[in-house]
ROSE-4610 file (N, C-alpha, C; in Angstrom, 1 decimal, always signed):
// ROSE-4610
residu = [M/M/M/T/T/T/S/S/S/V/V/V/Q/Q/Q/A/A/A/D/D/D/A/A/A/D/D/D/E/E/E/P/P/P/A/A/A/W/W/W/R/R/R/H/H/H/G/G/G/H/H/H/A/A/A/H/H/H/E/E/E/P/P/P/N/N/N/P/P/P/A/A/A/P/P/P/P/P/P/H/H/H/A/A/A/D/D/D/P/P/P/T/T/T/F/F/F/V/V/V/C/C/C/C/C/C/L/L/L/P/P/P/D/D/D/G/G/G/R/R/R/T/T/T/L/L/L/T/T/T/L/L/L/T/T/T/P/P/P/D/D/D/D/D/D/L/L/L/A/A/A/R/R/R/L/L/L/P/P/P/Q/Q/Q/T/T/T/S/S/S/V/V/V/A/A/A/G/G/G/C/C/C/V/V/V/I/I/I/A/A/A/S/S/S/T/T/T/G/G/G/H/H/H/P/P/P/P/P/P/S/S/S/G/G/G/P/P/P/F/F/F/T/T/T/F/F/F/G/G/G/G/G/G/V/V/V/R/R/R/L/L/L/V/V/V/D/D/D/L/L/L/L/L/L/H/H/H/A/A/A/H/H/H/G/G/G/I/I/I/N/N/N/E/E/E/S/S/S/S/S/S/D/D/D/W/W/W/A/A/A/F/F/F/V/V/V/D/D/D/V/V/V/V/V/V/S/S/S/D/D/D/D/D/D/G/G/G/F/F/F/G/G/G/T/T/T/R/R/R/V/V/V/D/D/D/A/A/A/R/R/R/E/E/E/T/T/T/Q/Q/Q/T/T/T/A/A/A/T/T/T/H/H/H/P/P/P/I/I/I/L/L/L/L/L/L/A/A/A/T/T/T/T/T/T/L/L/L/D/D/D/G/G/G/A/A/A/P/P/P/L/L/L/R/R/R/R/R/R/D/D/D/Q/Q/Q/G/G/G/L/L/L/V/V/V/R/R/R/L/L/L/I/I/I/V/V/V/P/P/P/G/G/G/E/E/E/T/T/T/D/D/D/D/D/D/A/A/A/L/L/L/R/R/R/Q/Q/Q/V/V/V/K/K/K/W/W/W/V/V/V/S/S/S/R/R/R/V/V/V/E/E/E/V/V/V/H/H/H]
num = [1/1/1/2/2/2/3/3/3/4/4/4/5/5/5/6/6/6/7/7/7/8/8/8/9/9/9/10/10/10/11/11/11/12/12/12/13/13/13/14/14/14/15/15/15/16/16/16/17/17/17/18/18/18/19/19/19/20/20/20/21/21/21/22/22/22/23/23/23/24/24/24/25/25/25/26/26/26/27/27/27/28/28/28/29/29/29/30/30/30/31/31/31/32/32/32/33/33/33/34/34/34/35/35/35/36/36/36/37/37/37/38/38/38/39/39/39/40/40/40/41/41/41/42/42/42/43/43/43/44/44/44/45/45/45/46/46/46/47/47/47/48/48/48/49/49/49/50/50/50/51/51/51/52/52/52/53/53/53/54/54/54/55/55/55/56/56/56/57/57/57/58/58/58/59/59/59/60/60/60/61/61/61/62/62/62/63/63/63/64/64/64/65/65/65/66/66/66/67/67/67/68/68/68/69/69/69/70/70/70/71/71/71/72/72/72/73/73/73/74/74/74/75/75/75/76/76/76/77/77/77/78/78/78/79/79/79/80/80/80/81/81/81/82/82/82/83/83/83/84/84/84/85/85/85/86/86/86/87/87/87/88/88/88/89/89/89/90/90/90/91/91/91/92/92/92/93/93/93/94/94/94/95/95/95/96/96/96/97/97/97/98/98/98/99/99/99/100/100/100/101/101/101/102/102/102/103/103/103/104/104/104/105/105/105/106/106/106/107/107/107/108/108/108/109/109/109/110/110/110/111/111/111/112/112/112/113/113/113/114/114/114/115/115/115/116/116/116/117/117/117/118/118/118/119/119/119/120/120/120/121/121/121/122/122/122/123/123/123/124/124/124/125/125/125/126/126/126/127/127/127/128/128/128/129/129/129/130/130/130/131/131/131/132/132/132/133/133/133/134/134/134/135/135/135/136/136/136/137/137/137/138/138/138/139/139/139/140/140/140/141/141/141/142/142/142/143/143/143/144/144/144/145/145/145/146/146/146/147/147/147/148/148/148/149/149/149/150/150/150/151/151/151/152/152/152/153/153/153/154/154/154/155/155/155/156/156/156/157/157/157/158/158/158/159/159/159/160/160/160/161/161/161/162/162/162/163/163/163/164/164/164]
x = [-90.6/-91.3/-91.7/-91.3/-91.8/-93.4/-92.9/-93.8/-94.9/-96.3/-97.8/-98.0/-98.4/-99.1/-99.5/-100.9/-101.4/-100.3/-100.5/-100.4/-101.1/-101.7/-102.7/-102.4/-101.4/-101.6/-101.3/-102.0/-101.6/-103.1/-103.2/-104.6/-105.8/-107.0/-106.8/-107.5/-107.3/-107.8/-106.4/-105.3/-103.8/-104.0/-105.6/-105.3/-106.7/-108.0/-109.4/-110.2/-108.9/-109.7/-109.5/-111.0/-111.1/-111.5/-110.0/-108.9/-109.3/-110.2/-111.4/-109.5/-109.2/-108.8/-109.0/-107.9/-108.2/-109.1/-109.3/-111.2/-111.5/-112.0/-111.9/-111.0/-110.7/-109.9/-110.3/-110.8/-112.0/-112.4/-111.3/-111.9/-110.9/-110.6/-109.5/-108.8/-108.9/-108.4/-106.6/-105.4/-104.6/-103.7/-104.8/-103.7/-103.1/-103.1/-102.5/-102.5/-102.0/-102.2/-100.7/-100.1/-99.0/-98.9/-99.4/-99.1/-98.4/-96.9/-95.7/-95.9/-94.9/-94.5/-95.1/-94.6/-94.8/-95.9/-97.3/-98.6/-98.8/-97.5/-98.0/-98.7/-99.5/-100.3/-100.2/-99.5/-98.8/-100.3/-100.5/-101.7/-100.8/-99.7/-99.7/-100.0/-98.7/-99.9/-98.5/-98.7/-97.5/-96.6/-96.8/-96.0/-95.7/-95.5/-94.8/-94.0/-93.8/-93.6/-92.3/-92.5/-91.7/-90.9/-90.8/-89.6/-89.1/-89.2/-87.9/-87.0/-86.2/-84.8/-85.7/-85.1/-85.9/-85.2/-85.3/-85.2/-86.2/-85.1/-85.7/-85.3/-85.9/-85.9/-86.7/-85.3/-85.5/-86.2/-87.0/-86.7/-88.1/-89.2/-90.3/-90.8/-91.7/-92.7/-93.8/-95.0/-96.9/-97.9/-98.1/-98.4/-99.8/-100.9/-102.4/-103.4/-104.1/-104.2/-106.4/-105.3/-106.0/-105.8/-104.8/-104.5/-102.9/-102.3/-100.8/-99.5/-98.5/-97.6/-97.8/-97.6/-96.5/-95.6/-95.1/-93.3/-92.5/-91.5/-90.2/-91.0/-91.1/-91.1/-90.8/-89.3/-88.8/-90.0/-89.9/-90.5/-90.3/-90.5/-89.7/-90.6/-90.0/-91.1/-89.3/-89.7/-89.7/-89.5/-88.0/-87.5/-88.9/-89.2/-90.3/-89.4/-88.0/-86.8/-87.4/-86.2/-86.4/-87.3/-88.7/-89.9/-89.9/-89.4/-89.0/-88.6/-86.8/-86.0/-86.4/-87.8/-87.5/-88.7/-89.7/-90.1/-89.6/-88.1/-87.6/-87.7/-88.3/-88.7/-86.4/-85.9/-84.0/-83.1/-83.9/-82.8/-84.4/-84.3/-85.1/-85.1/-84.5/-84.9/-85.8/-86.4/-87.7/-88.6/-88.8/-90.2/-89.6/-91.1/-91.2/-91.4/-92.2/-93.4/-94.1/-94.5/-95.3/-96.6/-97.1/-98.8/-99.1/-100.1/-99.6/-101.0/-102.1/-103.4/-104.0/-104.7/-104.8/-106.7/-106.5/-108.0/-109.2/-108.9/-109.9/-109.5/-108.9/-108.5/-107.9/-107.2/-106.2/-105.7/-104.1/-103.4/-101.5/-101.0/-99.3/-98.7/-98.0/-96.6/-95.1/-94.9/-93.3/-92.3/-91.4/-91.0/-89.7/-90.0/-88.2/-87.0/-86.7/-85.4/-85.5/-87.1/-86.8/-86.5/-86.7/-86.2/-84.9/-83.6/-82.0/-81.2/-82.3/-82.2/-82.5/-83.3/-84.3/-82.8/-83.1/-82.2/-81.9/-83.8/-84.3/-84.4/-84.4/-85.4/-86.5/-87.4/-89.1/-89.7/-90.2/-90.4/-92.2/-92.5/-94.2/-93.4/-94.3/-94.0/-94.6/-94.5/-95.2/-95.0/-93.9/-93.9/-93.7/-94.2/-94.0/-92.9/-92.1/-91.2/-90.5/-90.8/-90.7/-91.7/-93.0/-93.9/-95.0/-95.8/-96.5/-97.7/-97.5/-99.1/-99.5/-100.9/-102.2/-103.1/-104.5/-105.0/-105.4/-105.3/-105.8/-104.5/-103.8/-102.1/-102.5/-102.3/-101.8/-101.9/-101.0/-101.5/-99.9/-100.2/-99.3/-98.8/-98.0/-98.4/-96.8/-97.4/-95.6/-95.5/-94.1/-94.1/-92.4/-93.3/-91.8/-91.0/-90.3/-89.9/-88.9/-89.0/-88.9/-90.4/-90.8/-92.3/-93.0/-93.3/-93.5/-94.4/-95.6/-96.7/-98.0/-98.9/-100.6/-100.7/-100.3/-99.4/-100.0/-100.3/-100.3/-99.1/-98.5/-97.2/-97.5/-98.2/-98.3/-99.0/-99.2/-100.6/-100.7/-101.6/-101.7/-103.0/-103.3/-103.6/-103.5/-102.7/-101.9/-103.3/-103.7/-103.9/-104.3/-103.2/-103.0/-101.0/-100.2/-99.4/-98.7/-99.3/-98.6/-98.2/-97.3/-95.7/-95.5/-95.6/-95.6/-94.3]
y = [+13.5/+13.5/+12.5/+12.2/+10.9/+10.8/+9.0/+8.6/+8.7/+8.5/+8.4/+7.0/+6.6/+4.9/+4.8/+4.6/+4.7/+3.8/+4.5/+3.3/+3.7/+2.7/+2.7/+3.4/+4.5/+5.2/+6.1/+6.5/+8.2/+8.7/+9.4/+11.0/+10.4/+10.1/+9.3/+10.6/+11.7/+13.4/+13.0/+12.9/+12.6/+12.1/+11.2/+10.4/+9.8/+10.4/+10.4/+12.1/+13.0/+14.3/+14.2/+14.2/+15.2/+16.0/+16.8/+18.2/+18.4/+19.6/+20.4/+21.4/+21.6/+22.8/+24.0/+24.7/+25.8/+26.6/+26.1/+26.2/+27.5/+28.3/+29.7/+29.5/+31.1/+30.8/+30.4/+29.7/+29.7/+30.6/+31.1/+32.6/+33.6/+34.3/+35.4/+35.4/+34.9/+34.5/+34.4/+35.1/+34.8/+34.1/+33.9/+32.7/+31.3/+30.2/+29.2/+28.6/+27.7/+27.6/+25.8/+25.8/+24.8/+23.8/+22.7/+22.1/+21.5/+21.8/+20.9/+19.5/+18.6/+17.3/+17.1/+19.3/+18.8/+19.0/+19.8/+19.7/+21.3/+22.2/+23.9/+23.9/+25.2/+25.2/+26.2/+26.6/+28.6/+28.8/+30.1/+30.6/+31.7/+31.3/+31.9/+33.5/+34.1/+35.1/+35.2/+35.2/+36.0/+36.1/+37.2/+37.9/+38.0/+36.8/+36.1/+35.2/+34.0/+34.0/+34.9/+36.0/+37.1/+37.6/+37.1/+37.8/+36.3/+35.2/+34.5/+34.0/+34.1/+33.5/+33.2/+33.2/+33.7/+33.2/+32.8/+31.5/+31.2/+31.7/+31.9/+30.7/+29.9/+28.7/+29.3/+29.4/+29.3/+28.4/+28.6/+27.3/+26.3/+26.8/+26.0/+26.2/+25.2/+24.7/+24.0/+24.7/+24.5/+23.5/+22.6/+21.6/+21.1/+22.1/+22.1/+20.9/+20.5/+19.1/+19.7/+19.0/+19.8/+20.5/+21.4/+22.2/+22.1/+23.1/+21.7/+22.5/+22.7/+22.7/+24.7/+25.2/+26.4/+27.1/+28.3/+28.9/+28.5/+28.3/+28.8/+29.2/+29.5/+30.8/+30.6/+31.1/+31.9/+31.8/+30.9/+31.3/+31.5/+32.2/+32.6/+32.6/+32.7/+32.0/+31.3/+31.1/+30.0/+29.0/+28.0/+26.3/+26.1/+24.9/+24.1/+24.0/+23.3/+23.5/+24.3/+25.7/+26.7/+27.2/+26.8/+27.5/+25.7/+25.3/+24.1/+24.8/+25.0/+25.4/+26.5/+27.8/+28.3/+28.7/+27.1/+27.1/+25.8/+25.5/+24.4/+22.7/+22.7/+21.7/+21.2/+21.2/+21.7/+19.5/+19.3/+17.5/+16.7/+16.3/+15.2/+14.2/+14.3/+13.4/+13.2/+15.1/+15.8/+15.8/+14.7/+14.7/+13.3/+13.2/+12.2/+13.1/+13.3/+14.1/+15.1/+16.1/+16.9/+16.7/+17.1/+16.8/+18.3/+18.8/+20.2/+20.6/+20.9/+20.6/+22.1/+22.3/+23.4/+23.5/+24.5/+25.2/+24.5/+23.5/+23.4/+21.6/+21.3/+20.0/+19.6/+19.7/+19.0/+18.4/+17.8/+17.8/+16.8/+17.1/+15.9/+16.0/+15.1/+14.6/+14.8/+15.9/+15.2/+15.6/+14.2/+13.3/+13.9/+13.6/+14.4/+14.3/+12.9/+12.2/+13.1/+13.5/+14.4/+15.8/+16.5/+17.9/+18.3/+16.7/+16.5/+16.0/+15.5/+14.8/+15.6/+16.2/+17.3/+18.3/+18.0/+19.2/+20.7/+21.2/+22.2/+22.0/+23.6/+23.5/+23.5/+22.9/+22.7/+24.4/+24.7/+26.0/+26.1/+26.7/+28.0/+29.3/+29.2/+29.8/+31.3/+31.9/+33.9/+34.3/+34.5/+35.4/+34.1/+35.3/+34.7/+35.4/+35.2/+36.2/+38.2/+37.2/+38.4/+39.2/+39.0/+40.1/+39.1/+39.8/+38.6/+37.7/+36.1/+35.5/+36.9/+36.6/+36.8/+35.5/+36.0/+35.1/+33.7/+34.2/+33.2/+32.1/+33.1/+32.2/+31.4/+31.6/+30.6/+31.4/+32.5/+33.4/+32.4/+31.6/+30.4/+29.4/+28.9/+27.8/+26.7/+25.7/+24.9/+24.2/+24.8/+24.7/+23.5/+22.4/+21.3/+21.3/+21.6/+22.6/+21.0/+19.6/+18.2/+18.3/+18.4/+18.1/+18.3/+17.7/+18.3/+17.7/+16.9/+15.9/+16.2/+16.3/+17.3/+17.1/+18.7/+19.2/+18.7/+17.1/+16.7/+17.4/+17.9/+18.3/+20.2/+20.5/+22.1/+22.5/+22.5/+23.2/+24.1/+25.4/+26.6/+26.7/+27.2/+27.7/+27.3/+26.9/+26.3/+26.8/+26.1/+26.3/+25.8/+23.7/+23.8/+22.8/+23.4/+22.6/+21.6/+20.6/+19.1/+18.7/+18.5/+18.4/+16.8/+15.8/+14.5/+13.5]
z = [-90.2/-89.2/-88.2/-87.0/-85.8/-86.1/-86.1/-86.7/-85.5/-86.1/-85.1/-85.0/-83.9/-83.9/-82.2/-82.2/-80.9/-80.2/-78.6/-77.7/-76.5/-76.2/-74.6/-73.6/-73.4/-72.5/-72.7/-74.0/-75.1/-74.4/-75.0/-74.6/-76.2/-76.1/-76.7/-78.3/-77.4/-78.2/-79.1/-79.1/-80.0/-81.0/-81.3/-82.2/-83.4/-82.4/-82.5/-83.0/-83.1/-83.7/-84.7/-85.0/-87.0/-87.5/-86.9/-88.0/-89.1/-88.6/-89.7/-90.1/-91.8/-92.1/-91.7/-90.7/-91.0/-90.6/-89.2/-88.7/-87.6/-87.4/-87.6/-85.7/-85.6/-84.0/-82.4/-81.8/-80.9/-79.9/-80.0/-79.2/-79.0/-78.4/-78.4/-77.5/-75.8/-74.7/-74.8/-74.6/-75.8/-74.0/-73.2/-72.1/-72.5/-71.8/-71.6/-71.1/-69.9/-68.5/-69.3/-67.8/-67.8/-66.5/-66.9/-66.1/-65.5/-64.1/-64.1/-63.1/-63.7/-63.0/-61.3/-60.6/-59.1/-58.6/-59.7/-59.4/-59.6/-60.3/-60.1/-61.4/-61.3/-61.8/-62.8/-64.0/-64.5/-65.4/-65.2/-66.5/-66.4/-68.1/-69.1/-71.0/-70.4/-72.3/-72.9/-73.8/-75.5/-74.8/-73.3/-73.1/-72.4/-71.4/-70.4/-71.5/-72.3/-73.2/-73.6/-73.9/-74.5/-73.5/-72.4/-71.1/-70.9/-71.4/-72.0/-73.0/-72.4/-74.2/-75.4/-76.0/-77.5/-78.9/-79.5/-80.5/-81.8/-82.7/-83.7/-85.0/-85.2/-86.3/-87.9/-89.0/-90.3/-91.4/-91.9/-92.8/-92.6/-91.6/-91.1/-91.8/-92.7/-93.5/-92.6/-93.1/-92.2/-92.9/-93.2/-93.9/-93.4/-93.3/-93.4/-93.9/-92.5/-93.8/-95.0/-95.6/-96.8/-97.4/-97.0/-98.0/-99.0/-99.3/-100.0/-98.5/-98.5/-97.6/-98.2/-96.5/-96.8/-95.9/-96.4/-96.5/-98.1/-96.7/-95.0/-95.5/-93.9/-92.9/-92.2/-91.1/-89.8/-88.7/-87.5/-86.1/-85.2/-84.5/-83.1/-81.8/-80.6/-79.9/-78.8/-77.9/-76.6/-76.8/-77.4/-77.2/-75.8/-76.6/-75.0/-73.2/-74.2/-72.9/-72.2/-72.7/-71.5/-71.2/-71.7/-70.7/-69.3/-69.6/-68.9/-68.1/-68.4/-67.1/-66.7/-67.5/-66.6/-65.3/-64.8/-64.6/-63.0/-63.8/-62.8/-62.9/-63.8/-65.2/-65.6/-65.1/-65.8/-66.3/-65.6/-66.5/-67.3/-68.3/-68.7/-68.4/-67.2/-66.3/-65.2/-64.9/-64.3/-65.4/-66.6/-67.3/-68.0/-68.6/-69.8/-71.0/-70.7/-72.2/-72.0/-72.9/-72.4/-74.0/-73.4/-74.1/-74.4/-75.7/-76.1/-76.8/-76.1/-76.6/-77.0/-78.3/-78.5/-77.8/-78.5/-77.1/-78.6/-79.9/-80.5/-80.7/-79.6/-78.9/-79.7/-80.3/-81.3/-80.9/-79.5/-80.0/-79.9/-79.1/-79.5/-78.6/-78.8/-77.7/-77.8/-77.2/-77.0/-76.1/-76.8/-75.7/-75.2/-74.4/-73.5/-74.9/-74.9/-75.7/-77.5/-77.8/-79.1/-79.3/-77.9/-77.3/-77.7/-77.1/-77.2/-78.3/-79.4/-81.1/-82.1/-81.9/-82.4/-83.4/-84.4/-85.4/-84.9/-85.0/-84.7/-83.4/-82.8/-81.1/-81.0/-80.5/-80.7/-80.2/-80.2/-80.2/-79.6/-78.8/-78.7/-79.2/-80.0/-80.7/-81.0/-81.1/-80.7/-82.0/-83.0/-84.3/-85.7/-86.6/-87.3/-88.6/-88.9/-89.9/-88.8/-87.8/-87.3/-86.8/-87.6/-86.8/-86.1/-84.9/-83.7/-84.1/-83.9/-84.5/-84.3/-85.3/-84.9/-83.8/-84.0/-83.6/-84.4/-85.2/-86.5/-87.6/-86.8/-86.9/-85.8/-84.6/-84.0/-82.5/-82.8/-81.2/-80.2/-80.4/-79.6/-80.3/-81.0/-81.6/-81.4/-80.7/-81.0/-82.7/-82.6/-83.9/-84.1/-84.5/-84.4/-85.9/-85.7/-87.5/-88.3/-87.8/-88.2/-89.4/-89.0/-88.8/-90.3/-91.3/-92.9/-93.3/-92.5/-93.0/-92.5/-92.5/-92.9/-91.0/-90.7/-89.3/-88.4/-88.3/-87.0/-86.5/-86.1/-84.9/-84.1/-85.5/-85.3/-85.0/-83.3/-82.6/-82.9/-83.2/-83.1/-82.1/-81.3/-80.0/-79.7/-78.8/-77.6/-76.6/-75.9/-74.6/-73.2/-73.7/-72.9/-73.1/-71.9/-71.9/-70.4/-70.7/-69.5/-69.5/-69.2/-69.0/-67.2/-68.2/-67.6/-67.3]
């Protein structure tokens, strides 16, 4: 797992979120917003993600705060870098980091270098063991396969992806 340390330039939600284990899904709306560094704002759905190249990652473990780890699971979806490539953000020099924030206010930051060095791809997952994610499972969920402690990086109910 990547160490989580406070940084004056990081948003408060990253460290100040009182994460309630497995809260009820915020709402049934499947859309999320992707803000690109050139100022474009996209509204996307799981169906939009399904039209992009798909990747599966086996052996993923979910560790939810207050619960024992579960899995291993196979998550499927779009690599974060493929989502960026599909919208003209092609090189890591075009961006430094991506903030992924949930409908419930939980979030994490993915560094551009991390996407190049990770053993397994970082996904915006839409399937779990071959079946579409249900709303209570996240509908669209950030999966950082190397993270196994305290669910600090597994953002479910993705509502905002901000590319910086």
